N, C-alpha and C positions, 0 to 999 in steps of 0.2 A: 452722556451717561457713564457712570463709573465702569459698568460692565464692558461697554464698547472700548473704553480706554485701556482696560485691563487686557482685553483680547488683543488689541494692537501692540501693547507692550510685550505680551507673551509671544506673539508672532514674530516680532523683531528679534527677540532673544533666541527663538528657535532657529532663525536664519543663520545666526552666528555660531550655533553649537551643534546643529544637526549634521550627520555625516553626509558625504557626497560620494557617490560611486560613479566613476567614469568607465563605461564599458567600451573597449576598443575591439572592433570586429576585424581580426586579421585573418589571412587565408587559412592558416593551420590551427589557430587557437583564438580564444577570447582572452583579453587582458582586462582585468577589472581592478581599477585603482581606487583605493579608499582615501579620500582627501577631505579637507575642510575648506570652506569658503566664507568670505565675509559678505557675500552678496546673496540676496534672496534668489532662490531658484525654483520655488514651488510651482511656477507656471511654465517652466521650460521643459522641453521634452527631448531635445537633441542638440548636440554641439556642432553637428555637421563636420566641418573641417577645422574645428577649433584647435589651436595649438596649446591649449591648457594654460593660458596666461592668468586665469582666475585662481590658479592653484596657489595656496599660501603655505602648505606644508605637505611634502611628499610622504607617502607611506609605502608599505609593501604592496605587492601586486598578487592578485589571485589569478592563476592561469587555469583555464579550462581547455584542455587539448581536445580538438574536435573529433579526431579519428576514432579514439577509443574512450572519450569522455573521462579523461583523467584530470584530476583537480589537485593543485598543489600551490603553495605560496613561494614567492621568490622576492629578492630585493628589487627595488625600482631601478629601472634603467631608462635612459633617454629615449631609446628606440621603441619603448613600450607604447608611446603615444605618436610615433611618427608615421605609422602605416595603419591604414584601415579606417573605416567609418567609426565615429565616436558617438556615444549616446550618454546623456547625463541622466543618471538614475538616482532616485531617492531610496532605493532599497532593492535587494536581490531576492527573488521569490523561489527560484529553483530551475530545474530542467524538466521539460515535458516532452513526451513522445507522441507525435501525431502521424498516423499512417506510416509508421516506420521511419520518420524523420525526427530529429531532435531539435529543440528550440530552447533558448534561454529566455526566461520571463523576468522582467524587472519593472519596478514602479517608476514611471517617468513624470508623474504630476500628482501632487497631494494637496489636501486642503486642511488647514488647521481647524480642529473642532474644540478642543478643551485642553486644560492642563491640570493634572492632579499630582500633588506632592512634587512639583517641579518638573514633571515628565509630560511631554507633549503627546497628544493623541491626534492622529491624522486620519482623514478619509481618503481612500484611493480614488483619484479622478481619471487617471490614464495609466495604461501599462504598455510596455514594448514587448513584442514577441519576436525575437531575432533568430533566424534559422542558422543552424550549424553550417549547412552547405549552401553556397551561393546558387547552385542549380535549383535549390528548393524555391527560390524567389520566382524563377521562371515556371517551375512546376505549379506553384500556387496560382499563378495567373491562368494556367491552363486547366488545373484541377479544381473544379468548382466545389467539390465536397471538402477538400482541404482548406480552401479559402473560406468556406462557410464555417468550418470548425474554428479557424483562427479568429474570424470576426465574432463568432459566437462567444468565445472565451473572453475576448476583449469587452464585449457588451456585458457579459456576466459579471466581471470584476468591477468595471467602471460604474455600472448601474445597480450593482447588487449590494451596496452598502458594506464594503469591506474596510476594516480599520486596522491600524497598526500603531505601535509606539516603539521608539528605540530603547527606552529606559524603564518602562513599567510593563508588567505582565498583564495584558488584556485577557488572556485565556483563563485567568484565575480570579475568583472572588476574593475580597479582602480577608476573609477568615482563612482561606487556604494560604494566602500569601503570608499571613501572620504565623501560621503553623510552620511553613517552610522557613521563615525567618528565624523562628525559635529553634528549629532543628539544625540550622546551618551555623549557629553560634557566631553570628555577625559576619560570616563570609560573604564576599561580593561575587555572587554567581551571575552569569549572563542570563538574560531573559530567556534565551533558547533552552537553557538547561533546567529552568524551574517551571516552564509553562506546562499547562495541562494539554497533552497531545490530542485529547478528544475534541478540543475547540481550535486546534492549530490547523488551519485549512490547507496550508501549503506544506504540511509535514511530509506527505508521501512523495512530493516532487523534489525534495531536497535530500533524499536518502543517500545519494552518491556522496554528498558532502559529509554525511555522518560516517558512511563506510570508510571513506578515505581520510578520516581523522582531521578534517579541515576545521579550523577555528570556527566554532558555531556562531560567532558574532558576525560572520559574513551574511548570514541569513536573517531576514526580517520576518518573524511570525505574524500572520494576519488572522483576524477573526471575521466572520460574517455575523451581522446582527444590527445593533443600533447603539449609538452613543450620543447623549445629549447633556448639556451643562447649562444651568441657570443659577443666577445669584440674586438673592433678595435680602431683606433685613428681618431679623426676628429678635425681639426683646432688646433692641438697640445695637445689635451686633450683626455682622454679615453672616448669612447662612447660605452655604453653597450646596446645590443639589446636583447629583449626577444620576443618570439612568443609563445603565449598560446592559444590553442584551447580547448574549453570545449563543450561537447555534452550533450544535455538534455536527460534525461532518459524517458520522456513521449514519447510514440510511438517508443521506441527504438526497434531495430531488424535488420534483414538482408534485403538486397536490395528488393527482390521480395516479401517479407513477411511483409514489413513495407513501405507502400506507402501513399502519400497524407495526408489527413486531418482527424481528429476525431471530435466528437461532442463538445469537450471542447476547440477547437481551436488550439490544438497541431498538429504539422506536423512532419513527419518522417525526420530523418537525419538533425535535427536542430542543428547547430554548431555555436557558437559564437567564433570568432577569434580576439584576441587582440594583437596588436603590441605595445610594450613598448620600449621607448628609454630613457636611463638615461645618462645625460650629466651634469657634474659638480654638482650643487646643484638643478637641475631641473629634473623632471620626466614627460615624455610625453606619452600619451596613445591614441590609435585609435582603434575603434572596428568596425568589420563588422560581418554580419550574413548570413547564408545560410540555406535553408530549402526546402523540397519537394514542388511541386506545390500544393497550398492549395485548393485542390478539393478532392471530394470523388472518387478516381480512384484506379485501381489495374492492375497488370500485372500477368497473370498466364499461365501455360503450357510451353512446351518446346520452343514455338515460342514467348513467353512473350506477348500474346495477350492483348492489352490495352482496358479497358472498364471504362467508367465513370458511377458511381453507382447512382448518384443523380443529378437531374436537378438543375438549378440555384436557383429556389425558395426554394428548400429544403436544399440547401447548404448555403444560405445567412446567417443564424444565426451563424453557426460555422465559416464561412469566416470572418464575422464581429468580432467575438471573437478573431480570430487570429490576425487581424490587430490591434484591440484595445490593445491586449497584447503587441505588438511591440511598439505601440505609447506610452503606459504607461511606457515602459522601456527606450525608446530612443527618444521620442518626435516626430520628423519628420522622414519620411521614403521615400527612393527612391527604388522602386520595379523594379529590373532589370531581365527581362526574356530572356534567351539565347536559347530557343528551336528553332528547325529547321522547317521551314514551308514546305520544300520539302518532309519531311517524314510525311506520312499520320497521324500516331497516335500522333506525336509531334504537328502537326498543329491542330489536334482535341483538344488537351489539351490547346494550345494557344488560340484558339477561345473561348473555354469554360472559360478560365481564364479571358480573356478580357471582355466577357459578364458578368461574375461575378463582375468584377471590375466596370463596368458601372452601374450595378444594385445597388451596395453598395455606389458608389460615395463617397469614404472616403475623408475627407478634408485634412488630414495630410499626405496623401500618394500620391506620384507621380509615375505613371507607365511608364516604358521605355522598349521598345522591341529592341533587337539586335540579329539578326540571326548570331550566332557565326560562324557556319560552312560556310555559304554563304559569309560572309564578309571577312573571313580569308582564303578563298580557295586559294590553290597554295602557301602555306607557307607565306601568306601576313599577318602575325600576327602584323605587325606594324600598320595595319589598326584598331587595337583596340583603337588607339588614337581617332577615330571618336566617340566611345562610351564615352570616357572621356570628349570629347568636349560637349556632351549632358548634362552631369551631373556636369561639372567642377564648374560652378557658385554656385550651391547648395553645392557641396562637400567642396570647399575651403572657400567660403565666408560666408556660412550660417551654415554648420555643424561644421566645424573646428575640433578641437581635445581637449582632456583633458590634463591639465598640473597642476602641484603642486610644491610647494617648499618643498624639501626633509628635510630641517632643521626644518621648523616650521609646516609642514603639511598643510599649507594654500593653498586652491584651487585658482589657477590663472585663468584658463579658463576651460570651459566645452564643451564637444561634444554635439551638439544640434540636431543631427540626425544620421541616420544609413543607410547604403546601404544593402538591402536584395537582394541576388543574387540566382537565381536558373536556372538549366538546367534540364535534365531528372532525373539524379541521384544526382545532386548537388555535383559532384566530379570533373571531369577533366576540363571541360570548366569553371565551377565556380571558381576553384582554380586559373586558369590563369588570369581571370578577377580580382579576389580579389588581386592577386599579383600586377597587374597594378595599381589598386586603392591605394594600400598601398604605392607604389612608389611615386604616386602623392602627397599624404599627407606627406610623408617623405621629399620630396623636399621642401614643405612648411615649415616644422619644421626646416630643416637645414638652409633654407634661413633666418628664424627668428633668429636662433642661430648665424649665421654669422653676422647678423646685431648687435646683442648684444656684440659680441666680437669685440670691437673697434680696437684692435691691435693684430697682429699675434704673435705667440709664438716666442721667441728669439731662436737663434741657440743653446744656452746653455740648454734651456728647451728641445729642440728636442734631444740633445745628452743625457740628463738625461733619457728621455723616452726610448732611444735605450738601455741604460744600464739596464733598467728594463725589457727589452725583447721585446719592441715594435719596429717593423722594420720601423722606419722612420715615416713621416707624411703621413697618408692615404688620398686619394682623395675621392670625392663623388662617383666616379665610383667603387672604392673598397668596399665602404659601400653597394652599390647596388648589387655588386657581392655576398657579404655575404648574403644579404637579399634574392637573388634568390635561393641560396642553402637552406636557411631556409624554404622558401615557397614551394620549390619542395619536401622537406622531409615532410613538413606538409601535402601536397596534397597526398603523398603516404600513410601516416599513416591513414588519414581520409578515404581514399579509402579502405585500408585493413580492417578497422573496419566495413565498411558498405557493401562492395562488395566482400571482400575476397582476392583482389589483389591490388597491387600498382597502381598508376595512369597510364592511357594509354598514356598520353601525357606529361610525366615528362620532356622530353627534351625541350618542348616549354617553360616551366617555367624557366628552367635553361639557355637556349641559345637564346630563342626568335624565334626559328624555329624548324621544325620537321625533315625534311630530309628523305632520303630513309630508313636508319636504324631505324629512329624513327617510321616510318610507319610499318616496320616489327615488331618492338617491340609492337606497338599498336595492330597489328593483333594477335600476340602471347598472349598478356594479355587478349584480347577479348575471345579467346578460353579458356584460363585458367579460366576466370570469368564464362563462361558458365558451365564448369565442376564443379567449386566450388558451383555455385548457385544451381545446380541440385543434387549435391551429399552431400554437407556439410552444406549448409545454414539452413536446417531444424533442425539439431542437435544444431547448434550454436544459432539459434533463440530461441529454447526451453531453452537453458542454460541462455540466457539473461533474459527471463521471470522468470526463477527460481530465479536467483540472485536478481532480482528486486521485488521478492515476488508478481508477477503478474500472476503466472501460475494458471489456474483455478482449478487444482487438488491439490494445496497446501492447507494445513489445518491450521486454526488459532491455536495458542498455547499460553500457559502461560496466562498472564493477559488479552491479547486480546480476547481469547476465553471466559473467564469469563465475560469480559466487554460486549461482544456482547449479551450474555444471559441476563445480567442485564439490558441492554438498551431496550431489548424487553419488559421488564416489564413496562417500562414507555413510550411505543410507542404512547399512546394517547396524550402525551404532545408535541410530535414533529412531529406527522403524522396527516395529514388532508386527509379525505377520501371523495371520490365522486363516483357516479355511472356512469357506461359506458355501452352502448349497443353495442354488437358485433354480427354480423351475419356471419356465415360460410356457404359456398355454395360449393357443390361438384357435379361434373358431368363428366361421361365418355361419350365422344363425338363419340366413335366408329370410329374414323378416318375421320369423315365427316367434310367438310369445310363449314363454314357459307355460306348461299346462296348469300349473298351480304354484303357490308359494312353497310347496313341499317338494318341488322338483329336485331330484337327487342326481348330482353329477359327480359324486365322490369317486365312482369307478373310472371316470374319465380324467379327473385331476389328480387324485392321490396316487402316489407310486405304489407298485405292488408290494405286499407285505414282505415277500421274500427278499426284496432288494435292500432292506434295512437303510434306506435313504430317507431322511427326514429333512425336507427343504426348510431353510431359514427364511427364505423369501419366495413368495408366489407373485408372478406378474401375469395377469389375465388380460388378454386382448380379444375383444369381440368385434365383429363386423356385421352389418345388417341386422342389428338387434331389433330394428323396426323396419317396416316396409319403406323402401326408398321412393315414396311418392311425393307429389308436390306439397301435400299437407305436412308431411314429416320434415321436408326440407325447410319450409317456411317456419315451422315451429322450432327447429334447431335442435332440441333435445327433449326427451321424454323423461321427466324426473321420476315418475312412478316406475317406469321400466328399469331405470338405472338402479333405484333402490331395491327393486325386486331381484335383479341379478346380483347385487351386492349381498343381499340376505341369503340367496341360494348358495353363493360361493362360500360365505362364512360358515354356513351349516355343513357344507360338504367337506371342508378342509379342517375344521376344528374338531378333530377326533383323536384324542390323545394329546394334542397340543393346542394352545389357544393362539389364534392369529387375530390381528386387528387391521382394519383397512386404513392405511396411512394416508392414501391419496387416491383420487380417481378423476378422470377427465372424459366427459362425453362430447360427442359432436354428431348430431343427427343419428346415424346408425352405428357409429364407432364408439367404443368404450374401452378404456384402459384402466385397470385397477391394480394397486400395489398393496399386498398383504405381507406383514412382517410378524414374526413371533413376538408375543406380548413382552417377553423378558428382554427383547432386543430393540424394541421400538425407540428407546432413548438414544440409540446410537445413530438414528436416522436424522439428517439435518439438510438444510439448504434445498428443500423440496420445491420444485417448480413444475408446473404443467403447461402444456402448449397445444394448440390446434392449428392446423394448416389446411385451408380449403384449396382443392385443386379441380373440383368439378366446375364445368361451364367457365373455363378460363380463370378459375380462382375465386369465383363469386358464389359457388354452391358447395355445401358441405356433404353432398352425397358421396363424394370421393375426397380423399385427403388423408390426414393422419392426426392422431392424438398421441401425445408423448408425456412421459414423466421422467424427470431427472432428479437425482438426490445424491447425497454423500452418505456412505456407511463408514463411520469413523473418518478416516482421511482418504478414502477411495471413492471416486466418483462413478456414477452409473447413468446411462441414458437408455430408456426403453421407448422405441417408436413403433406404435401399432398403426399400420397403414392399410388403406384400401385403395389400390391403384386403378387406373383406367382399364376397363374391360375391353374384350375384343381379341380375336385371334391374331390380327396383324398389327395391333397398336403397340408395338414394342417401343418405338421412339417416344410415344406419349408417356409410357410408363417410366422410361428413363428420365424424361423431363419432370414427371411428378416427383421422382426421388430427388432430383436437383432442387426443386422448389421446396420440398420438405426440409432438406438440409439448409437451405438458404434462409428460411423464414421461421423455423422452430425456435421457440424461446426468445422471440423478438420483443423489443421494448419500444412501444409506440411507433412501430414500423420504422424506426431509425437505426437500430442496431440490435444485435442479439446479446442478451444477458449472458447466455452460455452457448458456446459453439459446440455442436454435436461432436465434432472430431476431436475436441480437446478433452473428452472424458476418458477415463481409464478403461472402462468397459462399455461397449455399445452393442445393443441388440435391435436389429431391424426385422420386424416380423409382421404377420398378418396375411390378408388375402392380396397377394402381390400380382395376381392375375396373369403371370407369365405362363404361356401355353407350350404344348409339344408340337413341333412342326412335322406332323404326320397326318395321314388321313384317319378318319374315325375307325374304319375297319382295321387298318394296319396297327393302329395304336391299341385297340382292344385285344387284337391277336397277340401282340407282344406282351401285353399285361398278363394274359392268361399263361404265357410261357415264362413269366417272371424274367423277361429279358430287360432288366433294368439298365444294363449298360448301353444298349441301343437307345432306349428311351431318354437316357441322360444326354446322349450325344445330340439329340434333337430338342433338348430343353432350351427354351428361349432365354431363360435367366442365365444359364451356364454359358450359352453362346454370346450373350450380350455383356457378360462380365468384363472381358478385356476392353470393351468400348467405354466403360463407365469408370471414371476415376474414383467414384464412391464404392460401387459394388466390387471393384477389384481388390479393395482392402478387406472385405468381409470374407469369412469362412462359413462353411455349412457342413453339417454332418452328412453321412452317406444316405443317399435316397434309396434305401433298401426296403421300401414299402410301396404299395400301390398308390397311384395318383389319387388325390383326395377330392377331385371334382370331375364331372358333375354327375350326380346320381338322380334317378327318379325319386319322387317323393316317397318317403317311408319304404325305401327299397335299397337293395345292395346291387342293383343293376345300373350300369352307366346309362346316360341319357338316351332314351329311345324315342324322344319327341321328334317332331318334324325337323327341328334345327340340328339334331344330332351333334350336340356340342362335343368336341374332341376331349377326352379325358386329359387332365393335366395336374401337375403339382402346383396348384395355385397358392396353397397355404404353406408358407415357408417360415423358417426361423434362421436368420443369419446373425453372426456374432463377430466381434472384433475386439482385440486387446491392443491398447495404445502401445507404441514402441517405447515410450518413456516409462510405462508402467512396469515395475519390477516384479509384480506378481505373476502367477501362472493361471491359465484358464484351460480347463479340461472338460471336454464333452463326455458326459456319462451315458447319455441316452438320447436318441432322436427317432421319433416314429409317429404313428397315427393311432388314434383310438376309434372304436367302433360305436356309432350311434345313428339311429334312423331319424333323429330329430330334425335334421337339415339335409340339404343336398350336398353339403360339404362335410368332410370328416375332420374332426379336430386333430391338431398336431401339437406335440409337446417336445420340449427340449429340457434336459436336466444337465446342470453345469456345476462343476466343482471349481471354485476360483479362490484366489487369495486376496485378502484385504489387509490393509496396513493401518496401524495406529502410530502416529508420530508423537514421540516424546519431545514436546516443544522446548523443554528446559535443556535437554541434551543437544538438540539441534542448535539452539541459540548459543550454547557454549562452544560447539565446534565452529559455528560461524564467527564467533568472536575471536577464536584462536587463529582462524584463517586470516581474518582481517588484521590481527595483531602481527602476524608473521609478515604480511605484505606492507603494512603502513606503520607499524610500531604503535606507540602510545598516542593519544589525542594531541593535537597540535599545541593546545594551551598548556599541556603538561610536559612538553619536551624540555630537556635540559639544554640551555644555550651553550654555544661553543665557549671555550675558556677565554677567547679573545674578546668576547662581547660582554656587555654589562648585563647581569642577570636581573630580569624584571619579572615579578610575580604576576599571575593572572589578575590579581586584585588591583594591580597598578595600571592595568591597561583598560582604558575606558571603552565603552561600547562604540562610541562615535568613531573611534579610530582603532579598529581591532588590530592593526598591524603597524602602528607608529612606534614600536618599541625600540627600533634601532636606526642607525644612520645608514647612508648609502654604503653598500658593500665595497670592500677593497677588491683588487683584481683576484686575489685568492678566493674570496667568497663568491665573486662572479663566476670564476672558473668552476667552482663546485656547483653553483646554481645551474650552469650550462650542463654539467654532468647529470644533475638530477633531472633536468628537462629531457635529456637524451634517454635516461633510464625509463622515465615514466611514459615517454612517447612510444615505447614498445607495447605491443598488445599484452594484456594482463595474462600472466602465466603463474597462477598460484601453485606453489610447490606440491608435487605429487607425493604426499606424505601419507603414511599409514597411521591413522589416529586410533589408538585403542581406547578401551574404557578408562584405563589408567595412564593415558599418554602423558608424556613429560611436559611440564609447563616451561615456558620460556624463562630464562634466567632473569632475575630482577635486576642484576647488576650488569650493565651493558657498556663495553669499552668504547672509547672514542676512536674508532678504527682509522678515520681519516687523519686525525692528529698523530696517531701512532705511526702511520706510514711516513708522514712528514718528518717525524723525529728520526725514523729509521734511515732516511736519505739525507738528513741534514749534515752529516759529516763530509759529504761530497763538497768540493770547493768549486762550484760552477760559476758561470757568469750570473750576476745578481739581476733579478727582475724587479719590477716596481713593487714598492711597499714590502720589500724584504722577501718576496716570493722567490724561491730558488728554482733554477731550471730543473732540478731533480723533482721537485714537487709538481711542476707543470708536466714533466715527462710522465710521471705516474698517473697524473690526471688524464693525459692523452691515452695512456695505456688502458685505463679503466673505462674511459668514455667510449672507446671503440668496441668494447666487448658486446653490448647488447645488439648492435646493428648487424653483426656478421656471424652467421652460423659457422662459416669456415675460418673466421678470424682474420679477415684481410686487414681491417683497421687495427685489430689487435697486433698484427705483425708489425704494422707501422709504428705502433706504440713501443714495441720491443726494440725496434731499430732505433727509434729516437733515444731510448734509454741507453742502448749500446753506444750510439754516437756521442752521447753525453760523457760516458766513461772514457771514451777515446780522447775527447777534447781535454778533459780534466787530467787524465793520466796517460800521456802519450807513450809510456813505456809498456803499456799493455800489449802483449803479442797479438798479431792480427788473426791468429787461428781461433776465431770465435765460432761457436756452433751455428749452423745454418738452420733457420726456423722455417719449417714447412707450413703450408696452410692448415694442415690437419694436426699440427703439433700442439700438444698440451704439456707444458713443462711441469715438472715436479718442484717441490720446494728446493731440493738440492740443486736441480738444474738452474733454477732462478738465481741461486746464490753464485753459481759458476759464471753467470753473466757479468757479475761485478768482480773487479780485481781485488786482491787482498787489501790494497791501500784504501779501497773504497768501502771496506767493511766498517759499519758504524761503531763508535764507542761512545755511548751516552750514559749519563746518569739520569735515571728516570725519577720523576717526582710521583710518589705513590698517591698523593692527594689529587694529582692532576689526571692520571690515567687509571688509577686503581690497580697498578701492577707492583709487585715487590721489587725492590732494588736488587739488581744482579751484579755480582763482582765481575771485573774484566777477566778475560781468559787469555792465555798465551796464544800467539798467532799460530803456533804449530798445532795446537789442539784444534783451532778453527780449520786449518788446512786438512787435518785428519777428518773432520766432520764433512768437508766438502768432497772427499774422495772415498767415503765409506761404501757407498752402494756399488756393488759389483757390476751392475748393468750400465754404468756410465764410464766415460773415459775423458781424458783432458781435451780430446779433439771434438767431442760432441756426444750425442745420445744415440744409442744403438736402436736399430729398427724394431727389435722385439719389444721395446718399451711401449711403442704405440699400440700394440695389440692388446696390452693389458689395461688400457684406459677405456673408460665408458664413453659413449658418444657424446659429443659436445652439445651442451644445452644452449638454446638461443638467448636465454636471459642473462648469461654471463656468470651465473652462480657456480656452475660446475667448473668453468674455466678458472675461477678464483680458487675453488676448492683444490683443483689439481695443481694450481700454481704454488700454493703454500702448503700442500699436504705431501709428505714424503711417500715414496713407493713402499710397498710392503716391507716390513722390517726384517733385516737379517739378524744373525746372532750378534754381529758387531754393533748394529744400530740399537738393538734392544738394551745395550749396556748404558745408553743415554749418557754419552760423554759430555763434559762441560761445554757450554756455548757462550758466545759473547752476548752483550746486552741486546743487540739487534735480533739475534736468533731467539733469545729468551722472550723478547717482545712478541715475535711471531708465534712462538709456542703458546704464550699466554693468550694471544688473540684467537688462535685457531685450534689449540689443543694438541696434545702429544700422545694421549693415552688411547686414542681411537674410540673412545666411548661415544656412541651415537647420540646426538640430540634428536634427530628425526631420521627415518630411513626412507629410501626411495628405490623401488625395484630390487629390493634385497641387498642393496649396497649401503655401506656406511657413508654418510655425508655430513657436512658441517653447515647445512643451510642456515640454521638459526644464527650461528656466529657470523656467517657471511652477511646475513641481513642486518645484524647489529653493526657490522662494518659499514654498511651503506645506509644506515638510519638517517633520514633527512634531518 
């Protein structure tokens, strides 16, 4: 067949042109060598002890330093491949953090799938996950959870249908690529730079490469989805069909753990599917999308109980974001809903969706409902045509399709709208409908093609095609048969990724009907899905979050960790703070039901009028709102009782201000409710609720907690309403309950916690905590009557147990200046007089904590109890004034960019090459060999490479600068500092090194290379001594009375010049076009001598001791040492006259400045960090 021969030819071509990465795992770093090879390597995974004989062309090397995860390029050297285990990689994916350990991930085996426009598309078949630390290998063998995570990620990538290409952008549809191509005016940008980050699955794990300005072509972007290619004949010519599905990674996860909508407008299972037809010199493309019902809803439990988490008012903002995102991408939208009205929970979702649509009333979105199961009942799938009739006018005449001329790249037509389809899972029903829509648009395309083909192919042309392997002239029916198989396979793959099994109605896509065996297959796959969803989805979901770097337990590493710390120093520039009033109210209702719906508790909840405090947020926590009997425990929650209490609270607090119930969470007798001012509800986001059972060993909900977490602007809150183990002596059990609550709250499929309680900015732990007072009943009552709260507090179990608990010790509490709240006789103010004589206690408590990293303030305004005979407990309240922040994302990003620019300069592909090297534009560097732009470095370049390695091997220390709102931008013109120093020392006549490298140049390299490693400058001293030895060898007439350099000595510019004899002073003619400096006339030696002896604190024999006291402490990164090295001491009257200097002095002045104007400041002192950084620019 022609198709098979074409595939073989393309695969052979790919083997000769595709890049080859060799990863060398050395003790202190990874060396990644980008090479090309003439041999096929698609099935190889490791070179073992290979010596690299297959290499045909050496390239530059990417170094990943292990200790601090620093990444940089350097020239290839032989020893880069002589040590360490070697792995043959087809692509580099990034760096991932698992349980505090870092790993490099790379593609080790790939499978050729298709070729489009000369670019190959591959399926990932195997990956390598290589640890930074060799000890991690042993730890992995012992740590089963770490081993499971590594194996889970490997299984996810190798079985999850991930694709990549070196030369074409798989993340973008053809229309978007055409738009980018039109805007770039023919520029040859890398795939990484043009891709759509929403479909770029390894984007988050390669951020260190971005931060450190590494050439982006080292990273291979991958997508998850499906790619298929078929070739057939239409109207006597070859017709190529591509089907490409790409899944967004926002809200990625498995079926029951990723549902609905998030606050940013993302939906679960969002997949863009693109059908591409290539015929003659034309390319046609049509795009459809699918995504979960855009509401806040979830399904949990074995029965997949469906609940809607937010009402339409609270959903509106995120819903509008979702629709706006689609409109921005595709202009017009037809929203097709396929849910079934006869199924209660699907009908509930449909009604909520339609209500949300009516509330938003989007102008560019048309909503269409089609009950798929009802309309196609009895294998009447041909009735799907009625859906097409509804949308045909918009689909064919207004939306159309994208087309371009393949020869010129000219855009001929554009697709002006998109069909968004959803069912419950957006799998089976959605795939059938999308298949039908694709058929309709393909008919339109083929009709247009037929019209353009004015004459049919002759018999001779048909015979020629048969000789090439095509079996005659294909009809339209055969094309659609090919498309049916492609769409069926697409549906199976998308279903496997999200639900764990293939589509339950694949036969409908292939044949148009289901039949008896199709129904049996559907039942079998339904059972399989149930097993997979309850047994495997949790692990798979966790691995997805780990790979996307979205796991809450993953730690920042490398430059990201340092950058976060540095950004905190400038928080006042991008954070705006405001005050917020929060009232927390807790009450154990003793199982009593409110007497009526009109039960008024406003006197208990509302603050007194004279306080003038109006809370912005109310958090209400109830315990024992129902009797804790077996019936209540089995039932789990009483919906009617929950709604009754919600209505009571709303009527009680909505007096003068309107509040809305944003979220609530019940569990047997516990209930927590969150109320927010109506005008502030839009600032609440990322709401999650959780419950933890601690009764009967964790199996019963009579004891435990219910919790709500959310963000207000950019500040996070966690409120945990708990009911702990009762009993006078059960202190240890109560502490264990708290540990369990902290461990299990906000868990995700019992695998990990989506949100860690301790990571929130503000935390409130409250409820009936059941801690008692360690006194007898009589003594306790007597002390209460005397208001001897100090003695009672000294016997309070919670206060005594706080030092024993790592959790409670972090919390604070207001003063207990009120009577114990438990236990009273029913409808009485008398403590328990029953036979049990329960000892009075402060069971009902409110604890609070502010995170150390939170910059806001938390103030307790009031803490006390309220009086009510409704229960045997008295309610307790706490009123708080706290600060919340709003982050200006644009300002933060600008500061982040400037910090990165200071540390790493411009991106690698934009750097100016050294004058000695041939200048190569980024457009001339192919993706396959991102660093083949130069030959092997000479010793000078190698020396500088070693210097760079030593510099970056030090821990990141971003400069401690004060960035104001109008801070100074870095100068656009940056001198070549290294070349300048070479020229400065070139007048020395030392022994010559190889390739014309002078000993003076090597000496200065030695001097600079030693700076970062020594705080006291031991290696720097050696560098100075080498420099002095050099001058003695070259100029033996130099007197031996040279200044002694102490370990804490930091020389000034003048002192440095004194180290060199007058004969060694450079006299150079500078090339302005080479260094960017003006040409300076030579100066008389006498004037130079005057310059060297101007400062009164120095003498010909050395530097006086009072000089050292005026210097700032030495910085470990060498910046300050260089600053002091080339920066004169404070100017005297003589130095302010600025006498003439020779060319060398002028060069130094141009390089480091003479006017003292600060570029950036640190600790109130003037520094030249920016110029020093320019000097060390890689």
